[in-house]
N, C-alpha and C positions, 0 to 999 in steps of 0.2 A: 544720384548726384547729377546735376545739370552740367552739360559739357559746354565749354566756351563757344564752340562753333555753331551751336544750335541757335543762339540768339545772343550776340555779344552784349547788346544793351542791357537786357534783363540779367544776364550773368554778372556783369560788372555792377549793376545797381544792387544786386544781392550782396556782392562782396563789400561794396562801400557802405551800405546800410548796416550790414552785420558788423563791420569793423568800427564804424563811427556811432552807430545808434541813431543816426539821422535818417528819417524817412522822407524828407523834403525832396521831391523830384526835381525842383528847380536847382537845388544845390548839386544834385547828382548830374544833371545835364550840363551845368557849368563846368564841373570837374571833368566829366567825360569829354567834353569839347576841348578843354584846356590841354589835355594830353594828346591832342591831335596837332598841336602847334609846336613850332620850333622853340617856344619859350620854355617848354617843359623838358626839352632834351638838348643834347649837344653831341657832336661827333668828337669822340675822345682821341682819335688818332689823326694828326695832321697829314700823315702819309697815305691815308686811305684812298683818297681820290687818285693819287699818282699810281698806286698799285692797280686799282680797277681800270684806269685808263690804259695802262700798259697791257693788261690782260685783253682789253677790247681791241687795242691796236694790233695785237698778235692774233686776233681772230678767236680768242677763247670766249666761249659763252659763259655768262655768270648768272646765277639765280639766287634769290633769297628764298630759303625754305624755313618757314617760321610758324610757331604756335601762337604768335601774336594775333590779335583780332583784326577785323576788317578795316580798322583805322590806319593800319600800317602803310597802305598806299598813299593816303593823305599825308601822313607823317614824312614819308620819304620825299614827297614833293615839297613839303614845307622846309625840310632840311636841305633841299636842292641836291639830292643824291639819287633821285629816282632814275636818272639817265645812266647810272653806273651799272644797272642790271638789265639783262635781257628779259628776265622772267621773275615774277614774284608769286610763289606758291604758298598760300596761307591755309592753315588747317581749317580756318573758318569757311573757306571757299571749297576746299576739296573734301571736306568732312572726314578728315583723318588727321590725327595729331601725332607728332613725333613721340615715340619711336615707331609708330605704325609704318611699315615699309611703303604703304600706298602713297603717302605724301611725297616720298622721294621718287617713286615711280612716276607720279604725276608731273613732278618737276622735270624729270628726264623727258617725258612725253612732250611737255610744253616747249622744252629746248630743242626737241627733235634729235635726241641722242640716246644711245643705249646705256643702261646703267653701268655696265662694265667699263665704259669710257668716261665715267664721271667721278669726280672727287668731291666729297662733302667735307667742309671744314666746320667744326662746331666746338662748343665749349662744354658739352655734357656727354659723358661717356655712354650713358644709357640711351638718352634720346637721340643724340647725334651719331655717335660711332656705331652702336649696335643697330639702330634703325636703318642707317644708310647701308651698312654691310648686309643686313637682312634683305635689303632691296637689290643687292648685287653691286653696289657702288663701293669704290675705295673710300676711306674716311681718315681724316687727320684730326687729331684732338688739339684744340687750342687750350693751353694750360690755364688754370685759374689765376696764376700769378703773372700772366703775360700782360705787358703794358703797351705793346705796339705790334704792328703787322710783321716787323722784322723778327720779333721773338716768337711769333705765332707758330704753332704746329709741332710742339714736342709730342709727337704722335705715339700711338700705342705700339707701332711696329718700327722701332729703331730710331725714333726721334726725328722724323722728317721735318723740315722747315719749309714754310710756305715760300720763303725766298728762293728755294730750289726751283720753283716754277720758272724763274728767269733763265734757267738752262734751256728751256723750250721756247723762250720768247725771242723772236728775231730782233736784233738790234743793228745799228749801223756798224758794218764791218765784221759782224759776228758770223761764224760758221755753224750756228745752231740749227736745229732741225725744225723748220717752220711747219712741216707737216705734223709733227708731234703736237705743236701748239694748237693746231686746229682740231685735234682729236682729244684734247683734255678739257673737260668742262667742270667748272666749280659750281656746286650747289650751295 
């Protein structure tokens, strides 16, 4: 079986032609390019930017760790959210797919943090939770019925909420621990 990170184009061309029966490379190129644009996608949570900007303001480093293909960087730019992240670690570029711990270790390396200081938030128990924990990171599970960042994080270990991170975020007049914020990294 061919892996997506070996050659994204040929992998997806195989998937499209197998699914549709169409072998026309022009059709494939048009479809492949379309899914790099903002027309094919939307950001489903209007609070997302606010959450990521609060993390950045607090000095928390944030990475995308994804099994998506090499078009993700273009897509993040098209959706105008690439500046939310300090690092993008793609399986296509690090040649390791989640749940392989290597992709999480690479993301930590790119961020300049130790795995034990990182938290990975994901929506797949096997790929995200097990993979991150095998790499030595903490991991929070985003439930399948979650509709917003506020609801995110009904974790495997006691139902942690992502909103709990605000405990570590310095705000105006808050006595919170700013040092803790700089040592917590989201992958």
